[in-house]
C-alpha positions as CSV (number, residue, x, y, z in Angstrom):
1,M,6.2,120.3,75.9
2,S,9.1,118.4,77.5
3,S,12.7,119.2,76.7
4,P,15.4,116.6,76.0
5,R,17.2,117.9,79.1
6,R,14.1,117.3,81.3
7,D,13.5,113.9,79.7
8,H,17.1,113.0,80.5
9,H,16.8,114.0,84.1
10,Q,13.5,112.1,84.5
11,K,15.0,109.0,83.0
12,H,18.1,109.4,85.2
13,N,15.9,109.8,88.3
14,R,13.8,106.7,87.4
15,F,17.1,104.8,86.9
16,R,18.3,105.9,90.3
17,K,15.1,104.8,92.0
18,F,15.2,101.5,90.3
19,N,18.8,101.0,91.4
20,R,18.0,102.0,94.9
21,K,15.2,99.5,95.1
22,D,17.4,96.8,93.6
23,R,20.2,97.6,96.0
24,H,17.9,97.4,99.0
25,K,16.7,94.0,97.9
26,E,20.3,92.8,97.5
27,R,21.2,94.1,101.0
28,D,18.4,92.0,102.4
29,F,20.8,89.1,102.5
30,N,19.9,88.0,106.0
31,N,16.1,88.2,105.6
32,T,15.9,91.7,107.2
33,N,15.5,95.0,105.4
34,H,18.2,97.6,105.1
35,R,16.5,99.8,107.7
36,S,16.6,97.1,110.4
37,Y,20.2,96.4,109.4
38,V,21.0,100.0,110.2
39,N,19.0,100.0,113.4
40,I,21.0,97.0,114.6
41,N,24.2,98.9,113.9
42,Q,22.8,101.9,115.7
43,D,22.8,99.8,118.9
44,K,26.6,99.5,118.5
45,C,27.2,103.3,118.0
46,K,28.1,104.0,121.6
47,K,30.5,101.0,121.7
48,F,32.7,102.0,118.8
49,I,33.4,105.4,120.3
50,A,35.0,103.9,123.4
51,Q,37.2,101.4,121.6
52,E,40.9,101.4,122.5
53,K,43.2,102.7,119.9
54,L,46.8,101.6,119.1
55,S,49.1,102.6,121.9
56,E,52.6,104.0,121.5
57,N,54.1,100.9,123.2
58,E,52.5,98.7,120.6
59,A,54.1,100.8,117.8
60,G,57.6,100.5,119.4
61,I,57.5,104.0,120.9
62,T,58.9,103.7,124.4
63,E,61.9,106.0,125.1
64,Y,62.5,109.8,125.7
65,V,65.5,112.1,125.3
66,S,65.2,113.9,128.7
67,S,64.4,112.5,132.1
68,L,62.4,115.6,133.1
69,P,58.9,115.0,134.5
70,G,56.0,115.4,132.1
71,F,52.7,117.2,132.6
72,S,49.2,116.9,131.4
73,G,48.0,118.7,128.3
74,I,45.4,117.9,125.6
75,I,46.5,117.5,122.0
76,K,43.9,118.5,119.4
77,A,41.0,119.1,121.8
78,R,39.7,121.1,118.8
79,F,40.9,121.0,115.2
80,S,41.6,124.7,115.5
81,D,44.3,123.9,118.1
82,F,46.5,122.5,115.3
83,H,47.9,124.8,112.6
84,V,50.3,123.6,109.8
85,N,52.0,125.8,107.2
86,E,54.1,124.2,104.6
87,I,57.7,125.3,104.0
88,N,59.0,125.0,100.5
89,N,62.5,124.3,99.4
90,D,63.4,128.0,99.3
91,G,62.4,128.3,103.0
92,E,59.2,130.2,102.4
93,I,56.3,129.5,104.7
94,A,53.0,129.1,103.0
95,K,50.6,131.8,104.3
96,L,47.3,132.8,102.7
97,T,47.5,136.6,102.4
98,D,45.5,137.4,99.2
99,T,42.3,135.9,97.9
100,S,41.9,138.1,94.9
101,P,42.6,137.0,91.3
102,P,45.8,138.3,89.6
103,K,45.2,141.7,87.9
104,D,47.9,141.2,85.3
105,F,46.6,138.0,83.8
106,F,44.7,137.9,80.5
107,V,43.9,134.9,78.4
108,I,44.1,135.7,74.7
109,D,41.0,134.5,72.8
110,N,42.8,133.2,69.7
111,K,39.7,132.9,67.4
112,D,41.6,134.2,64.4
113,E,44.0,131.2,64.5
114,D,44.0,129.0,61.4
115,L,41.4,126.3,62.0
116,S,41.5,124.9,58.5
117,K,42.2,121.3,57.7
118,P,45.8,120.3,57.3
119,E,46.3,119.2,53.7
120,I,47.9,115.9,54.7
121,I,44.7,114.7,56.3
122,P,42.2,113.2,53.8
123,D,38.9,115.0,53.4
124,D,36.8,112.0,54.4
125,K,38.9,111.5,57.6
126,W,38.5,115.2,58.4
127,E,34.7,115.0,58.1
128,K,34.7,112.0,60.4
129,L,36.8,113.8,63.0
130,N,34.2,116.7,62.9
131,E,31.4,114.1,63.3
132,L,33.3,112.4,66.2
133,V,33.7,115.7,68.1
134,N,30.3,117.2,67.5
135,N,28.1,114.1,67.8
136,N,26.8,113.6,71.4
137,S,25.4,110.2,70.8
138,S,27.4,107.3,72.2
139,N,25.9,104.9,69.6
140,E,27.5,106.6,66.7
141,L,31.1,107.1,65.6
142,V,33.6,106.0,68.3
143,T,37.0,106.3,66.7
144,V,38.7,107.6,63.6
145,E,41.8,106.0,62.2
146,I,44.3,107.5,59.8
147,D,46.7,105.2,58.0
148,V,50.3,106.6,58.5
149,T,52.3,103.5,57.5
150,D,54.1,105.2,54.7
151,M,54.4,108.6,56.3
152,S,57.5,110.1,57.8
153,K,57.8,111.2,61.4
154,E,57.4,114.8,60.3
155,D,54.1,114.1,58.5
156,R,52.8,112.2,61.5
157,T,53.7,115.2,63.7
158,T,51.9,117.5,61.3
159,I,48.7,115.4,61.7
160,H,48.9,115.5,65.5
161,E,49.6,119.2,65.7
162,G,46.8,120.0,63.1
163,V,44.2,118.1,65.0
164,K,45.3,119.5,68.3
165,R,45.2,123.1,67.0
166,V,41.6,122.7,65.7
167,F,40.0,120.4,68.3
168,G,42.2,121.0,71.4
169,E,41.6,118.4,74.0
170,K,38.3,117.3,72.6
171,V,40.0,114.3,71.0
172,V,42.7,111.9,72.3
173,A,45.3,110.5,69.8
174,S,47.3,107.3,70.0
175,T,49.5,105.5,67.5
176,K,49.2,101.7,67.1
177,T,49.6,98.9,64.7
178,V,46.5,97.2,63.2
179,D,46.8,94.3,60.8
180,G,50.5,95.2,60.1
181,K,49.7,98.8,59.4
182,K,50.6,101.8,61.5
183,V,47.6,104.0,62.3
184,I,46.8,107.1,64.4
185,E,43.6,106.5,66.3
186,F,41.5,109.4,67.5
187,K,38.9,109.1,70.2
188,K,36.6,111.6,71.8
189,Y,37.8,112.8,75.2
190,L,35.0,112.0,77.6
191,K,36.4,112.6,81.1
192,G,37.6,115.5,83.1
193,D,38.2,119.0,81.7
194,A,38.4,119.1,77.9
195,R,39.9,122.6,77.8
196,D,39.7,124.6,74.6
197,K,43.2,125.2,73.3
198,R,41.9,128.2,71.3
199,L,42.4,130.2,74.5
200,K,46.1,131.1,74.1
201,W,48.2,131.2,77.3
202,P,50.2,134.5,77.8
203,K,53.8,134.2,76.8
204,D,55.0,136.1,79.8
205,K,53.5,133.7,82.3
206,G,54.7,130.3,83.3
207,E,52.2,127.6,82.3
208,Y,52.0,126.2,85.8
209,V,49.6,128.0,88.1
210,Y,50.7,127.8,91.8
211,F,48.1,128.7,94.4
212,M,47.8,128.4,98.2
213,V,45.1,126.2,99.7
214,Y,43.9,127.1,103.2
215,K,41.7,124.3,104.6
216,E,39.9,123.4,107.8
217,S,39.1,120.0,109.0
218,I,39.7,118.3,105.7
219,D,42.7,116.4,104.4
220,T,44.7,117.3,101.3
221,I,43.4,114.4,99.2
222,E,39.8,115.2,99.9
223,A,40.5,118.8,99.2
224,T,41.7,118.0,95.7
225,F,38.5,116.1,95.0
226,K,36.4,119.0,96.1
227,I,38.4,121.5,94.1
228,G,38.2,119.3,91.1
229,H,34.5,118.8,91.5
230,T,33.8,122.6,91.5
231,L,35.8,123.0,88.4
232,G,34.6,120.0,86.6
233,T,38.1,118.4,86.4
234,K,39.8,115.3,87.6
235,A,41.5,115.6,91.0
236,S,44.7,114.1,89.5
237,I,45.5,117.3,87.5
238,Y,46.3,119.1,90.8
239,T,49.6,118.4,92.4
240,Y,51.0,119.2,95.8
241,A,54.2,118.7,97.8
242,G,52.8,116.8,100.8
243,V,49.7,115.5,102.5
244,K,48.5,117.6,105.4
245,D,46.4,116.7,108.5
246,K,42.6,116.5,108.4
247,R,41.9,117.5,112.0
248,A,43.7,120.9,111.7
249,K,43.9,124.2,109.9
250,T,46.6,124.0,107.2
251,T,48.0,126.0,104.4
252,Q,50.0,124.5,101.5
253,W,50.9,125.0,97.8
254,F,48.9,123.4,95.0
255,C,49.7,123.5,91.3
256,V,47.7,123.0,88.1
257,K,48.7,123.4,84.4
258,K,47.3,126.2,82.3
259,M,44.1,126.9,84.2
260,D,42.7,130.4,84.1
261,P,43.2,131.7,87.7
262,N,40.1,133.8,87.5
263,K,38.0,130.7,86.8
264,L,39.9,128.9,89.6
265,M,39.1,131.6,92.1
266,R,35.5,132.1,91.0
267,R,34.5,128.5,91.0
268,T,36.0,127.6,94.4
269,R,34.4,130.4,96.4
270,C,31.5,128.0,97.3
271,L,33.8,125.8,99.3
272,Y,33.2,126.9,102.9
273,N,36.2,125.1,104.5
274,I,38.7,125.7,101.6
275,H,40.0,129.1,100.6
276,I,42.4,129.7,97.7
277,G,44.7,132.6,96.9
278,N,48.3,133.9,96.4
279,I,48.3,133.0,92.7
280,M,51.8,132.6,91.1
281,F,53.0,131.3,87.7
282,K,56.0,129.1,87.2
283,N,57.6,127.1,84.4
284,E,58.0,123.8,86.4
285,P,55.3,121.8,88.0
286,L,55.0,121.2,91.8
287,K,55.9,117.6,92.6
288,L,55.5,115.4,95.7
289,G,58.3,115.8,98.2
290,Q,59.2,119.4,97.0
291,L,59.1,120.8,100.5
292,S,61.7,121.3,103.3
293,G,59.3,121.0,106.2
294,N,56.3,122.4,108.0
295,R,55.6,125.1,110.6
296,F,53.4,124.1,113.4
297,R,51.4,126.3,115.8
298,I,49.8,124.1,118.4
299,A,47.7,124.7,121.5
300,L,47.8,122.2,124.3
301,R,44.7,122.7,126.5
302,N,44.2,122.3,130.3
303,V,47.9,122.2,131.0
304,T,48.3,121.5,134.7
305,A,52.0,122.3,135.3
306,D,53.6,125.4,136.7
307,D,55.3,127.8,134.3
308,A,58.7,126.8,135.7
309,V,58.2,123.2,134.9
310,I,56.9,124.0,131.4
311,N,59.8,126.3,130.7
312,E,62.3,123.7,131.8
313,S,60.8,121.1,129.5
314,M,60.7,123.5,126.5
315,E,64.3,124.5,127.0
316,S,65.3,120.9,127.1
317,L,63.4,120.3,123.8
318,K,65.1,123.3,122.3
319,S,68.6,122.1,123.2
320,N,68.3,118.3,123.0
321,G,65.6,117.6,120.4
322,F,63.3,114.5,120.4
323,I,63.5,110.9,119.3
324,N,62.5,110.9,115.6
325,Y,59.8,108.2,115.9
326,Y,57.1,107.6,113.4
327,G,53.9,108.8,115.0
328,L,50.8,106.8,115.5
329,Q,49.2,108.3,112.4
330,R,51.7,106.1,110.4
331,F,49.9,103.0,111.7
332,G,46.3,103.9,111.3
333,N,45.6,104.1,115.1
334,D,43.5,101.0,115.0
335,K,44.4,98.5,117.7
336,D,42.8,95.4,116.0
337,V,44.2,95.9,112.5
338,P,47.2,98.3,112.5
339,T,48.4,99.0,109.0
340,F,51.8,97.3,109.6
341,E,50.1,93.9,110.1
342,I,48.7,94.2,106.6
343,G,52.1,95.2,105.4
344,I,53.6,92.0,107.0
345,K,51.1,89.8,105.1
346,L,51.9,91.6,101.8
347,L,55.7,91.1,102.3
348,Q,55.1,87.5,103.2
349,G,53.1,87.0,100.0
350,K,50.0,85.9,101.9
351,W,47.7,87.8,99.7
352,N,44.4,86.3,100.9
353,E,45.3,87.1,104.6
354,A,46.2,90.7,103.6
355,C,42.8,91.1,101.8
356,N,40.9,89.7,104.7
357,L,42.6,92.1,107.1
358,I,41.8,95.1,104.9
359,L,38.1,94.0,104.8
360,K,37.9,92.9,108.4
361,P,35.2,94.7,110.4
362,K,36.7,96.8,113.2
363,P,35.0,97.6,116.5
364,S,36.5,101.1,116.3
365,E,34.6,101.9,113.1
366,D,31.2,103.7,113.1
367,P,28.8,100.8,112.3
368,N,26.6,103.1,110.2
369,S,29.5,104.2,108.0
370,E,29.6,102.8,104.4
371,I,32.9,101.2,105.1
372,A,31.7,99.3,108.1
373,Q,28.5,98.1,106.4
374,A,30.4,97.0,103.3
375,K,32.8,95.0,105.4
376,Q,30.0,93.4,107.4
377,V,28.2,92.4,104.2
378,Y,31.4,90.9,102.8
379,K,32.0,89.0,106.1
380,D,28.5,87.6,106.1
381,T,28.1,86.7,102.4
382,S,31.6,86.6,100.9
383,N,29.9,88.4,98.0
384,A,32.3,91.2,96.9
385,E,29.8,92.6,94.3
386,L,27.0,92.9,96.9
387,A,29.4,94.5,99.4
388,S,30.8,97.0,96.9
389,K,27.2,98.3,96.3
390,M,27.2,99.6,99.9
391,F,29.5,102.5,98.8
392,S,28.1,105.7,97.3
393,R,29.9,107.4,94.4
394,S,31.6,109.8,96.8
395,Y,33.2,107.1,98.8
396,N,34.3,104.7,96.0
397,K,37.9,105.7,96.1
398,C,38.7,104.3,99.5
399,V,40.9,101.2,99.8
400,E,38.1,98.9,100.8
401,S,35.9,99.9,97.8
402,K,38.8,99.6,95.4
403,L,39.7,96.1,96.7
404,L,36.1,94.9,96.5
405,L,35.8,96.1,92.9
406,G,39.0,94.3,92.3
407,F,37.3,91.0,93.3
408,V,34.4,91.9,91.1
409,K,36.6,92.4,88.1
410,N,38.6,89.2,88.7
411,H,37.9,85.8,90.2
412,S,36.8,85.9,93.9
413,N,39.9,84.0,94.8
414,D,42.3,86.0,92.6
415,Y,43.8,88.0,95.5
416,V,46.9,89.3,93.7
417,N,44.9,90.9,90.9
418,A,42.2,92.2,93.2
419,L,44.9,94.0,95.1
420,E,46.2,95.5,91.9
421,N,42.9,97.4,91.6
422,V,44.1,99.3,94.7
423,P,46.4,102.2,93.5
424,R,50.0,101.4,94.2
425,N,50.6,104.2,96.6
426,M,47.8,103.0,98.8
427,R,49.3,99.5,98.9
428,L,52.7,101.0,99.6
429,L,51.3,102.7,102.7
430,Y,51.0,99.3,104.3
431,I,54.5,98.0,103.7
432,H,56.0,101.4,104.5
433,S,54.1,101.2,107.8
434,F,55.9,97.9,108.5
435,Q,59.2,99.5,107.8
436,S,58.3,102.3,110.3
437,F,57.2,99.7,112.9
438,V,60.6,98.0,112.6
439,W,62.5,101.3,112.8
440,N,60.6,102.4,115.9
441,N,61.3,99.2,117.7
442,I,65.0,99.2,116.8
443,V,65.6,102.8,117.7
444,S,64.0,102.2,121.1
445,R,66.3,99.3,121.8
446,R,69.3,101.2,120.4
447,I,68.7,104.1,122.9
448,K,67.9,101.8,125.8
449,E,71.1,99.7,125.2
450,F,73.6,102.3,124.1
451,G,72.2,105.6,125.2
452,L,72.4,108.9,123.3
453,K,76.0,108.6,122.0
454,P,77.7,107.2,118.8
455,V,79.1,103.7,119.1
456,V,81.5,101.7,116.8
457,G,79.6,100.3,113.9
458,D,77.0,103.1,113.7
459,I,76.0,104.6,110.4
460,V,76.2,108.3,109.3
461,L,75.2,109.8,106.0
462,L,77.9,111.5,104.1
463,K,77.4,115.1,103.1
464,G,75.4,115.7,100.0
465,T,73.1,112.7,100.4
466,E,71.4,113.7,103.7
467,G,68.4,115.2,101.9
468,A,67.9,112.3,99.5
469,V,65.7,110.3,101.9
470,V,62.3,109.3,100.3
471,E,60.1,108.0,103.1
472,D,56.6,109.2,102.6
473,I,55.0,108.5,99.2
474,Q,51.3,109.4,99.6
475,D,50.1,110.8,96.3
476,V,47.0,108.6,95.8
477,N,45.4,110.8,93.1
478,N,47.5,109.8,90.1
479,C,49.4,106.8,91.4
480,E,48.1,104.5,88.7
481,D,50.1,106.3,86.1
482,Q,53.3,107.1,87.9
483,E,56.5,105.2,88.7
484,L,57.7,105.6,92.2
485,P,61.4,105.8,93.1
486,N,62.8,102.4,94.2
487,S,66.4,103.5,94.9
488,I,67.8,106.0,97.4
489,N,71.5,105.9,96.4
490,Q,72.8,107.4,99.6
491,E,76.4,107.2,100.6
492,I,77.1,106.2,104.1
493,K,80.0,105.7,106.5
494,I,80.4,103.0,109.1
495,L,82.0,104.5,112.2
496,S,85.2,103.1,113.6
497,E,86.8,103.9,117.0
498,D,88.7,106.8,115.5
499,D,85.5,108.4,114.1
500,L,83.6,108.6,117.4
501,N,84.9,112.0,118.4
502,N,83.9,113.5,115.0
503,Y,80.2,112.7,115.2
504,T,77.3,113.1,117.7
505,I,74.1,111.2,118.2
506,Y,72.4,113.8,115.9
507,D,74.4,112.4,113.0
508,I,73.5,108.8,113.5
509,V,71.0,107.1,111.2
510,L,69.2,103.7,111.3
511,P,68.0,102.0,108.2
512,L,64.5,101.2,107.2
513,P,64.7,97.5,106.1
514,G,65.1,96.9,102.3
515,Y,67.3,95.2,99.8
516,D,69.4,98.3,99.0
517,V,70.5,99.4,102.5
518,Q,73.4,98.5,104.8
519,Y,72.9,97.7,108.5
520,P,75.1,98.9,111.4
521,E,78.1,96.7,112.0
522,N,77.3,96.0,115.6
523,E,74.6,94.3,117.8
524,V,72.0,96.4,116.1
525,K,72.2,94.4,112.9
526,D,71.4,91.2,114.9
527,W,68.3,93.0,116.4
528,Y,67.1,93.7,112.8
529,K,67.6,90.1,111.9
530,E,65.9,88.8,115.0
531,L,62.8,91.1,114.5
532,L,62.4,90.4,110.8
533,E,62.8,86.6,111.3
534,K,59.9,86.9,113.8
535,Y,57.7,87.7,110.8
536,D,59.3,85.1,108.5
537,L,61.3,87.7,106.7
538,T,65.0,87.9,106.1
539,I,67.3,90.9,106.7
540,E,68.2,91.0,103.0
541,M,64.6,91.7,102.1
542,P,65.1,90.3,98.5
543,K,63.1,91.5,95.6
544,Q,59.8,89.8,95.3
545,K,58.1,88.2,92.3
546,V,55.3,90.8,92.6
547,K,57.4,93.9,92.0
548,A,55.0,96.3,93.8
549,Y,55.9,94.8,97.2
550,T,59.6,95.1,96.9
551,L,61.3,97.5,99.3
552,S,64.6,99.3,98.6
553,G,64.9,100.8,102.1
554,A,66.1,104.2,103.3
555,Y,67.9,105.8,106.3
556,R,66.4,108.0,109.0
557,K,68.1,110.0,111.8
558,I,67.7,108.8,115.3
559,L,67.0,112.2,116.8
560,G,65.1,115.2,115.4
561,Q,65.5,118.8,116.3
562,V,63.0,121.7,116.3
563,K,63.8,125.0,114.7
564,D,62.5,128.5,115.6
565,L,60.9,127.2,118.8
566,S,58.9,129.6,120.8
567,W,56.1,129.2,123.4
568,K,53.8,131.0,125.8
569,T,51.0,130.1,128.2
570,M,47.5,131.5,128.0
571,K,44.6,131.5,130.5
572,Y,41.2,130.8,129.0
573,N,37.7,130.3,130.6
574,H,35.8,128.2,128.0
575,P,36.7,124.9,126.4
576,N,35.7,126.3,123.0
577,D,37.7,129.6,123.2
578,T,39.9,130.2,120.1
579,L,43.5,130.2,121.2
580,I,45.3,130.6,117.8
581,R,44.4,132.9,114.9
582,S,44.6,131.2,111.5
583,D,45.8,132.6,108.3
584,Y,42.3,133.1,107.0
585,E,41.1,134.8,110.2
586,E,44.1,137.2,110.1
587,L,43.2,137.9,106.4
588,K,39.6,138.7,107.4
589,G,40.9,141.1,110.1
590,D,39.9,139.0,113.1
591,P,41.9,140.1,116.2
592,E,44.6,137.9,117.8
593,P,43.1,135.8,120.6
594,Q,43.8,137.5,124.0
595,E,44.4,135.9,127.3
596,N,41.6,135.9,129.9
597,P,43.4,136.8,133.2
598,D,40.6,135.3,135.2
599,G,40.4,132.1,133.1
600,Q,40.1,128.9,135.0
601,Y,42.2,126.9,132.5
602,K,45.7,127.3,131.1
603,A,46.9,126.5,127.6
604,L,50.4,126.1,126.2
605,I,50.9,127.7,122.8
606,I,53.9,126.3,120.9
607,D,55.4,127.5,117.6
608,F,58.1,125.5,115.8
609,C,59.3,124.1,112.5
610,L,60.2,120.5,111.5
611,T,61.7,118.7,108.5
612,S,59.1,117.1,106.3
613,S,59.6,113.5,107.6
614,S,59.2,114.3,111.3
615,Y,56.0,114.1,113.4
616,A,54.8,117.0,115.5
617,T,53.1,114.6,117.9
618,M,56.5,113.1,118.8
619,V,57.7,116.6,119.7
620,L,54.7,117.0,122.0
621,R,55.2,113.5,123.5
622,E,58.8,114.5,124.5
623,I,57.6,117.4,126.7
624,L,54.3,115.9,128.0
625,K,55.6,112.3,128.7
626,I,52.2,110.9,128.0
627,D,50.8,108.6,125.3
628,T,49.7,110.6,122.2
629,S,47.0,108.1,121.1
630,A,43.6,109.5,120.3
631,N,41.6,107.7,123.0
632,V,44.0,109.0,125.8
633,H,43.4,112.6,124.8
634,A,39.7,112.1,124.2
635,K,39.4,111.1,127.9
636,L,41.5,114.0,129.0
637,N,39.3,116.3,127.0
638,K,36.4,115.8,129.5
639,Y,38.1,118.2,131.9
640,H,35.4,120.8,131.3
641,E,32.5,118.6,132.4
642,G,31.2,119.8,135.7
643,S,30.2,117.6,138.6
644,N,26.5,118.7,138.3
645,S,24.1,119.4,135.5
646,E,24.2,123.1,135.9
647,K,28.0,123.3,135.5
648,Q,27.8,120.9,132.6
649,D,25.2,123.0,130.8
650,V,27.4,126.1,131.0
651,A,30.6,124.3,130.1
652,F,29.2,123.1,126.8
653,A,27.4,126.3,125.8
654,E,29.1,128.7,123.4
655,P,30.5,131.9,125.0
656,N,27.9,134.7,125.1
657,S,25.2,132.3,124.2
658,L,21.8,132.1,126.0
659,L,22.7,128.9,127.8
660,S,26.0,130.4,129.2
661,D,24.1,133.0,131.2
662,A,21.7,131.6,133.7
663,A,20.0,134.9,134.4
664,K,19.4,135.6,130.7
665,Y,18.1,132.1,130.2
666,E,15.6,132.5,133.1
667,A,14.4,135.9,131.8
668,F,13.9,134.2,128.4
669,K,11.7,131.5,130.0
670,Q,9.7,134.1,131.8
671,Q,9.1,136.1,128.6
672,L,8.2,133.0,126.8
673,F,5.9,131.4,129.3
674,G,4.5,134.6,131.0
675,N,4.9,136.0,134.4
676,I,1.4,135.3,135.8
677,I,0.7,131.6,136.4
678,S,-0.7,129.7,139.3
679,E,1.3,128.1,142.0
680,D,0.4,124.6,140.7
681,D,1.3,125.8,137.2
682,T,4.5,127.2,138.5
683,L,5.6,123.8,139.9
684,K,4.5,122.1,136.7
685,R,6.3,124.6,134.5
686,K,9.4,124.4,136.7
687,A,9.5,120.7,136.1
688,E,9.0,121.1,132.4
689,D,11.6,123.9,132.2
690,E,14.1,121.7,134.0
691,S,13.4,118.9,131.6
692,E,13.6,121.2,128.6
693,E,16.8,122.9,129.9
694,S,18.4,119.5,130.4
695,T,17.4,118.4,126.8
696,I,18.8,121.6,125.3
697,A,22.0,121.3,127.3
698,K,22.4,117.7,126.2
699,K,21.9,118.6,122.6
700,S,24.3,121.5,122.9
701,K,26.8,119.1,124.6
702,A,26.4,116.4,121.9
703,A,26.8,119.0,119.1
704,T,29.9,120.4,120.7
705,E,31.4,117.0,121.3
706,D,30.8,116.0,117.7
707,A,32.3,119.1,116.3
708,E,35.2,119.8,118.6
709,S,35.8,117.6,121.6
710,S,35.9,114.1,120.3
711,I,39.0,112.9,118.4
712,K,37.8,110.8,115.5
713,M,40.0,108.8,113.2
714,Q,39.1,107.9,109.6
715,P,38.7,104.2,109.3
716,S,40.1,104.1,105.8
717,L,43.5,105.4,104.7
718,I,41.8,107.9,102.4
């Protein structure tokens, strides 16, 4: 006998199969099936890996603080070479030290609470509310309305509180006017986590649960979706102070309101690259920007310089700092369509060109990715609905998918409203990228023309407003519902001749263009005007008709300084040797990585802290004096490839593995194939062994390159 649950799943599976067939037919837009379409793309796979990325010079990054010679070193040869720990506003460094649930937390089961009907609610309405909550059929009752036209505010509050007390978050209430009458409308809550309010929160605990998230090779935004998925909640209920790198091991604070920490810990244990712990309770939520900076521990591999050269460069960095450029991450790293070019079109009001740039196929994208295929379909057919069906459910939150769905919801030529379907913060990333592009170019010219000293007309921030800069707004989880700050309200001072002795270059700021900033009263102002006019924009950056693309501007210091800087060199012998112990590895009791005195390679391990708006890659650039773009370091990362196949096999094999020991591997072959074989068989077997060994080595090499050696950039902003 079939159960309703089984029937539902069978029906759902048939529906999926039907949709899959239908989608394959639709993808057959050029008289080829989907498989051949993928095969065509597979021919391009090798080409996209070798594509040139955006260079520093193209992003306006050209100058250095020191004139010391640089040296070669590889940034992010492995994601485990880059560790980031958040620093909160109290100066505490986030470090995962405890993965056990709190022992003193108990949720009170408040079953004895009065669940009776409030007298003010009519009996028939109460019965309908019960029917609304308990009926699972979507074809039945949808809403319940209670007329409150003649009721006082206190009576309306009594209704709200009574319904909430009994039904918790199972219903959602809203007050509106219908036919001249004021009514409270109740709907069944269908999304996210309808938590039962009968579980009473302890009075001695803050209602906001803070917890540390340690993650590996996954960015903050994706981590929120994974955590939310395991707990059956929307990702937007989790807040954090800042977005951390994907290709790294990072630790940061998260926050959620009134969630049982025992449930939080238990449900998330299945996440292999995310670990949660250090539960705390606070009375205030964690908001974006509530951090003072980050601690970085970075390993630069295959450093070629002598220790004396390294020490001199590090001492210079410690004393003189670095140019506070926006790193290449700010611009998307794509040479063909950097994010600032899309920002330019948005600021110019050229909505169709902005959309076309977002949906433009890029040679740097994996042709078999959903994003690349959707873009190609849109280019070939101009059919947004067909292109949007190339995305799976797990990928439907990327910019490209959102924009295509915007076209589906609106007219195909309604570019403004199509863009509105992209969350505001995602769109702001483009125009903030243009601000950063302008700032980088201006600061390079400022240093080249005037050097590292204050000049008349420069700008400094007055005390008390230095921490008010809001530059990075990246919370894409709940951006549809939040208003972002549009005004900085910073007090500044324009330097006169008499002021020059009172300030240093470390005090000087340059503005990010916007309607609410002042520009330096010297030649630098003309440079801003010249650069903005090049893109048909004015220095005043007036407010636009479409409010979302109006920029208020901000200020940013020319030079940045590192804090708590320390460094050491370490010899290692294998390209996959672990050089830095992570929080989680320390928690597990793994030993600190030790130097191999006989190692053939040298690494530089750096430990330092930065303010939240500074880029660690720009710190590394100052000492290395080489471009930090991904393709440059991907090429450098081939240092361990030997000149012959034997060396290459060993180089890519994991330490202590069979392939790393030629003698053990030979013994294994003898054991496998037998010791007594004819001379002819020996020659034949030798040829087969060599072929097999080569195949194994190639597979090992490819797997290692995919997992560690290559430096891949996400084609989308999300």
